[in-house]
N, C-alpha and C positions, 0 to 999 in steps of 0.2 A: 416517569412522565404520563402514568395511568391516568392521576388524578387532574391533571392540569389540560387546558384546552389545547396544548399543543402537542399531546402525546396520546397515542392510542390507548383504548381501554382493553384490558386482558381479560380473558375468560379462564378457562383452564390451561394449564400448561400446554405448551405446542413446541413442535420442531420448527426451527427457522427453516426456509428453503429458497433455493435460489431457483429460478426460472431456467431451465437449460434444457434444450431440446426437447421440450415437453419435459426432460427432465436432465439433460445435460450430456456430458462427454468423457471419455477416458481412450487410451490406445495405443497403437504400436507406432514406435518412431523409428525412422532409419535415418542415416547421416545423407545428406545431399551434397554439400560441397563444405569447403574449409577455406578460409582465406587469412593471410597474414598480413599486418601492417607494422610498421616501426615508426615510433616516435621520434621527433628531432632529438637529437642527443644534447644533453646541457654539458658544458665545460666540464670536465672533469669525470663526467658520468657516462657509462654505457647507456645504449639506447634500451627502452623498454619495449618488449614485443607484445602486442595484444592479438590474441588468437580469435578468429570470429567464426563461429559454426552456424548452420543451419541444419535442422532436423523437420521431416514430414511427420505431420500427426493428423491421425484421422479420429474424428471425436466419436466417442461413445457415451450410451445413457448414463447420466448422473454426472458427466463433466462439468466443469466451469472454467472459465479463461483464468480466473484466478489459481484454481487448482493446477492447472497446466502449465502456467508462468510459473508457480512454485517449484513444481515437480521439475522441470528443465533450467531453472535459474534464468528464465528468459530474460534478455536483455531490454530493460525499460520495463519489467514488469506487464501485469495484465493489460495494462492502459496501451502499450506500445504493441502487444501482441494484438490487441482488438484492432489498432490503426493498421499495423501491417495486413489483417485479414478482413476488413471490413466489407469488401466486396462480396466475399463467401459468407460471413456472418449475417450481414444486414445491418439495420439502424439499431437494434437493441442489442449490446454487449451481454445481457442477462439471459437472451434466448439463443440456447445453441442446439443446434439439430443434430442428431448422430449422423455419422457418414460425411461430415464436412472435414474437406482437407485443409490443414491449416501448415503455415510455415512457421516455424519456431526459430527465433534467432536467440543467441546465448554468446557471451562474451567472457572469457577467462584471461586476467592478466598475467603473463609470464614474470616470474622473477627476475629482476635485471641481473645481468652479467656483472661479476666483481669488477669494478674499475681498478686500472693499473696505478699504482702508487706514483706520484710524481715529487719526487725528493727537492726538486729544484722550487716548486711552487710555493707560494707565501703561508704560513699556517692559516687556519681559520680561526677566527676569535670566537670564544664561547658566546659572547654577547650578538654575536650576528647570528650564530645558530638560533639562540632565544628568541630573538625578533623573528626569524623566519618561522619559527614554530609557533608563535603567537599569532602571527598574521595569516595563518593557514586556515582555511575555511572548514568549519566542522560539517561532515556528512554522515549519513544515516544509512542504515541497510534498508532496502524495499523489501520489508518482512514486518511481521506484527511487532517485534520488538523495535525495530527502528522507527516506525510510526508512532508507537506509544512516546520513545524517548524525545522525538521532534516534536510530538505535540505538547510533551511537559516543559519542554523548552520556552515554546512559545507562550504556555499557560504561565509559565513563571514571569515572563517579560509584561504580560496584560493584568497580572495578579489574580489568576484564577486559580482557584485550590484544587489540590487533587493529587494523588499518590499513583505509583506505577500499579501496584496492586490492586488498588481500588478500580481504575481503568481497565486493567487486565480480567480482572473478575467479572466486572459487568460486561465486557465485550464477548466473553466466551459464554456467558447466558444468553446474551441477545441476539449473536450472530455466529458463534463459535470461529470467530477471528476471519470471517469472509468478507471483505469490502464490498462484494457485489450482492449481499444478500438483501432479499426485500420480502415483505410480507404482502402476498396479494388476496388475503382471504378475510383479514378481519374487519372490524367496523371501519376503521380509517381508510383501509382499502376500498371498502363500498363506497365511502364518501368521496374518494377519489385522491385521498392522499396517504397512499400506503408507508408504512416505516421501511426506512433504507439505511444500508450500509452497517458498519460495524457495531455502532451503538443504537442501531435503528431508530433513527430521527424522520419524522415527517416534515414534508416541506415547509411548512408555516413556522416550525420550530427552528428549523435550520437558518429561514430567513430573519428571523428575529434576533437569534444568538450566533450568527455567523461571526467568526473573529475575522477582522481586517488582516490583510496579509496572508491567509489562506485562500485555497481556491473555492470559488463559489460553486461548489459542487458536492452534494451531500455523499456521494460514492468516493469522493476522494478520503481516503483513510485518515490524512492529519485533520481536514477540514471538519470531517463528520466527529472526531474525537472531540475537538476543541469546542464545537458547537454544543455537543452534547455536555460537556462538562462546564460550559458556561450557562447553559439550563440548568443544570444540576445544583450548580452553585447559587443560582437565583433562588431556586425552589427548595433545596435542601441543606444548603449551606456548603455543600462538597461532594462530587462524585463518590466520595469514600463513604458516604453516608447512605449512599442506594445499595440496596440487597435484595432488590425484586423490581417488579413493575413499577416504572416512575414515569 
């Protein structure tokens, strides 16, 4: 995007950085509590138990909310982590000061117990199983792989070209996979429109190429990917054709 009016101009190669504590966080986590809940049992199935845990984390230099959430598999990802700790962090989720105590929630779903076989029950038709499978909602992992795959599905619906490899390659160059990445020092930042997110999109570009149906937030991973790919398609034919500053 460097040659377009919507993308920053690059000078020499630089390292993306996220404002965190003046430089961020990392820390020692201690278990605080654990709770268990059981979902309502469906006919013929044993209940599934979800184990919810909470740990205390003290931020250190170099930490980011995304890194902490990824490390502890935080429930709801870095956005939920910020929501839970906004009072301690402040209004800027990318500015993490060392020494801040955070509460990190995580949930792991236990495998359901094997249901007893009821020989008197009527057999389940294969067609019914197939219909139930087709009706299930597709879900995506809350990580880089899941964000790219969700973005690709949305792009396919909107006719926006791009491949997994092309998106991943450009993300790793632009932000190293950190959705909270922001460039606060280049010419775009000086002009008041710093590059943001996984594919480092400035606000005017995001506004112009935002894909309907995604969050209107340049830091949202899927919204950032789809907007950047939409821009790349308009300017270069596809994100796959981008191999450097764009």
